[in-house]
Wavefront OBJ file of the C-alpha trace (Angstrom):
o trace
v -5.934 48.490 -26.409
v -4.737 47.400 -29.868
v -3.836 43.839 -30.871
v -0.237 43.778 -32.118
v -0.130 40.152 -33.283
v -1.878 36.797 -32.953
v -0.146 33.424 -33.077
v -0.647 29.805 -32.102
v 1.183 28.653 -28.986
v 4.201 26.465 -29.691
v 3.579 24.494 -26.501
v -0.202 23.991 -26.585
v -1.816 23.544 -29.969
v -5.310 24.529 -28.801
v -4.082 27.839 -27.334
v -3.970 31.142 -29.222
v -1.704 33.940 -28.018
v -2.958 37.493 -28.473
v -0.308 40.170 -27.916
v -1.610 43.615 -26.945
v 0.039 47.011 -26.928
v 1.889 47.637 -23.721
v 3.030 44.026 -23.359
v -0.225 42.421 -22.175
v -0.851 38.886 -23.381
v -4.194 37.113 -23.754
v -4.223 33.316 -23.817
v -7.395 32.249 -25.617
v -8.730 29.451 -27.805
v -9.966 29.258 -31.385
v -13.477 29.718 -30.003
v -12.716 33.211 -28.653
v -10.778 34.124 -31.789
v -13.818 33.447 -33.972
v -16.517 34.619 -31.563
v -14.897 38.001 -30.920
v -13.647 38.397 -34.498
v -10.078 39.115 -33.422
v -7.328 40.190 -35.831
v -4.064 42.077 -35.679
v -4.693 45.815 -35.505
v -8.111 45.495 -33.830
v -8.607 47.963 -30.987
v -10.163 46.376 -27.893
v -11.835 48.251 -25.070
v -11.355 47.241 -21.436
v -14.729 45.536 -21.168
v -14.024 43.326 -24.175
v -10.649 42.332 -22.739
v -12.347 41.288 -19.498
v -14.924 39.229 -21.413
v -12.167 37.642 -23.472
v -10.350 36.550 -20.334
v -13.534 35.094 -18.824
v -14.433 33.252 -22.011
v -10.890 31.900 -22.344
v -11.015 30.636 -18.744
v -14.256 28.781 -19.479
v -12.781 27.239 -22.617
v -9.593 26.284 -20.790
v -11.625 24.607 -18.050
v -13.665 22.649 -20.593
v -10.518 21.411 -22.307
v -8.932 20.431 -19.004
v -12.122 18.659 -17.915
v -12.267 16.648 -21.143
v -8.617 15.664 -20.741
v -9.212 14.564 -17.134
v -12.172 12.404 -18.093
v -10.294 10.813 -20.974
v -7.448 9.903 -18.608
v -9.600 8.161 -15.956
v -13.260 7.844 -14.894
v -14.455 10.418 -12.364
v -17.701 11.420 -10.726
v -19.133 14.844 -11.433
v -18.191 15.947 -7.926
v -14.631 14.616 -8.244
v -14.151 16.336 -11.586
v -15.425 19.678 -10.313
v -13.115 19.464 -7.309
v -10.072 18.664 -9.425
v -10.850 21.549 -11.774
v -11.132 23.975 -8.856
v -7.830 22.653 -7.503
v -6.278 23.568 -10.862
v -7.488 27.148 -10.500
v -10.902 27.087 -12.186
v -13.681 29.092 -10.616
v -16.548 27.165 -9.036
v -18.859 28.426 -11.768
v -16.566 27.373 -14.626
v -15.874 23.986 -13.033
v -19.580 23.273 -12.601
v -20.308 24.406 -16.161
v -17.583 22.178 -17.623
v -18.769 19.161 -15.642
v -22.361 19.855 -16.647
v -21.356 20.117 -20.302
v -19.584 16.740 -20.204
v -22.589 15.198 -18.473
v -24.905 16.641 -21.135
v -22.916 15.115 -24.005
v -22.707 11.751 -22.221
v -18.996 11.819 -21.416
v -19.684 12.030 -17.678
v -22.173 9.582 -16.133
v -22.352 9.151 -12.359
v -24.628 6.094 -12.595
v -22.231 4.278 -14.917
v -19.315 5.331 -12.711
v -21.056 3.962 -9.597
v -21.659 0.628 -11.349
v -18.013 0.489 -12.397
v -16.824 1.138 -8.837
v -19.040 -1.627 -7.464
v -17.771 -4.112 -10.069
v -14.157 -3.129 -9.450
v -14.164 -3.361 -5.662
v -16.335 -6.490 -5.624
v -13.814 -8.170 -7.914
v -11.077 -7.107 -5.494
v -12.895 -8.944 -2.710
v -14.623 -6.157 -0.796
v -18.029 -6.183 0.883
v -20.961 -3.789 0.873
v -19.602 -1.629 3.691
v -16.456 -0.888 1.736
v -18.429 -0.382 -1.478
v -20.557 2.257 0.247
v -17.419 3.925 1.599
v -15.960 4.136 -1.901
v -19.148 5.515 -3.427
v -19.195 8.193 -0.738
v -15.486 8.964 -1.074
v -15.781 9.311 -4.835
v -18.667 11.748 -4.598
v -21.347 9.567 -6.171
v -24.839 10.924 -5.316
v -26.581 8.711 -2.738
v -29.667 8.291 -4.888
v -27.540 6.200 -7.272
v -26.112 3.847 -4.654
v -28.929 1.308 -4.358
v -29.078 0.549 -8.080
v -25.303 0.138 -8.277
v -25.109 -2.045 -5.160
v -27.964 -4.244 -6.382
v -25.684 -5.462 -9.171
v -22.928 -6.518 -6.759
v -22.296 -10.281 -6.434
v -23.642 -12.002 -3.333
v -21.448 -11.574 -0.274
v -21.380 -15.353 0.202
v -19.719 -15.893 -3.172
v -17.181 -13.115 -2.695
v -16.306 -14.352 0.789
v -15.933 -17.918 -0.413
v -13.463 -16.780 -3.049
v -11.468 -14.531 -0.705
v -11.265 -17.151 2.054
v -10.071 -19.759 -0.447
v -7.400 -17.362 -1.720
v -6.196 -16.513 1.778
v -6.164 -20.037 3.216
v -5.334 -22.160 0.196
v -7.744 -24.714 1.638
v -5.578 -25.240 4.712
v -7.156 -25.280 8.216
v -6.355 -22.292 10.428
v -5.421 -22.080 14.074
v -7.256 -19.725 16.409
v -4.880 -16.831 15.698
v -5.180 -17.365 11.953
v -8.977 -17.462 12.117
v -9.074 -14.200 14.067
v -6.688 -12.517 11.655
v -8.753 -13.625 8.677
v -12.028 -12.522 10.297
v -10.611 -9.105 11.151
v -9.409 -8.691 7.583
v -12.816 -9.583 6.162
v -14.565 -7.164 8.501
v -12.184 -4.402 7.433
v -13.078 -5.174 3.840
v -16.663 -4.222 4.569
v -18.384 -7.559 5.155
v -20.876 -7.897 8.003
v -20.047 -10.143 10.947
v -23.077 -12.313 10.121
v -21.812 -12.970 6.584
v -18.241 -13.545 7.754
v -19.353 -16.029 10.414
v -21.553 -17.937 7.962
v -18.764 -18.105 5.384
v -16.189 -19.248 7.927
v -18.530 -21.914 9.315
v -19.166 -23.168 5.796
v -15.447 -23.845 5.421
v -15.457 -25.800 8.683
v -13.767 -23.073 10.717
v -15.392 -22.452 14.106
v -15.255 -18.870 15.335
v -16.393 -17.219 18.500
v -19.513 -15.031 18.560
v -19.076 -11.261 18.516
v -21.032 -8.115 17.761
v -21.747 -7.209 14.146
v -18.961 -4.949 12.816
l 1 2 3 4 5 6 7 8 9 10 11 12 13 14 15 16 17 18 19 20 21 22 23 24 25 26 27 28 29 30 31 32 33 34 35 36 37 38 39 40 41 42 43 44 45 46 47 48 49 50 51 52 53 54 55 56 57 58 59 60 61 62 63 64 65 66 67 68 69 70 71 72 73 74 75 76 77 78 79 80 81 82 83 84 85 86 87 88 89 90 91 92 93 94 95 96 97 98 99 100 101 102 103 104 105 106 107 108 109 110 111 112 113 114 115 116 117 118 119 120 121 122 123 124 125 126 127 128 129 130 131 132 133 134 135 136 137 138 139 140 141 142 143 144 145 146 147 148 149 150 151 152 153 154 155 156 157 158 159 160 161 162 163 164 165 166 167 168 169 170 171 172 173 174 175 176 177 178 179 180 181 182 183 184 185 186 187 188 189 190 191 192 193 194 195 196 197 198 199 200 201 202 203 204 205 206 207 208 209
């Protein structure tokens, strides 16, 4: 199968278009162009065409992975899933994520620490932090170190309660609504009760949530 012409894509600068006899088109990168020594007039056998397509898919996945990571932080698991959703094979997605991890562009430990800082600053407790780490695909062996850097629940609760009440006393309905909100945010009942009592609000006993 002979190469009729080679040109750079007008829409994607990193993509090279290789036109073959019979109308077939290979979409590759500069890496494949150099590695396979491609030029107009070169005759390719079927096996080489297959290898070209596989190599181009790997390169495309790497480029897409790098673009995803530059746009927003992701865990290794999140990145692999997004790459597969875009059509990458499981093998290529894992390889691209592993490559970014190797060069330091992808770091699950740093990502876990960032998530804990972010959601703590938003006023969430440990339960919610654990939920987010799980949802984002952070390996469990990284959780404890990340959570250890979280501010004390007492301080976060004090800040959130002050924001929600403005220092004004609450009626029974208001106290219940505030407690329910704090429990949904991932704080334990023990911490919520202690924080509420510290502000002078008396709340009824209930099971830890």
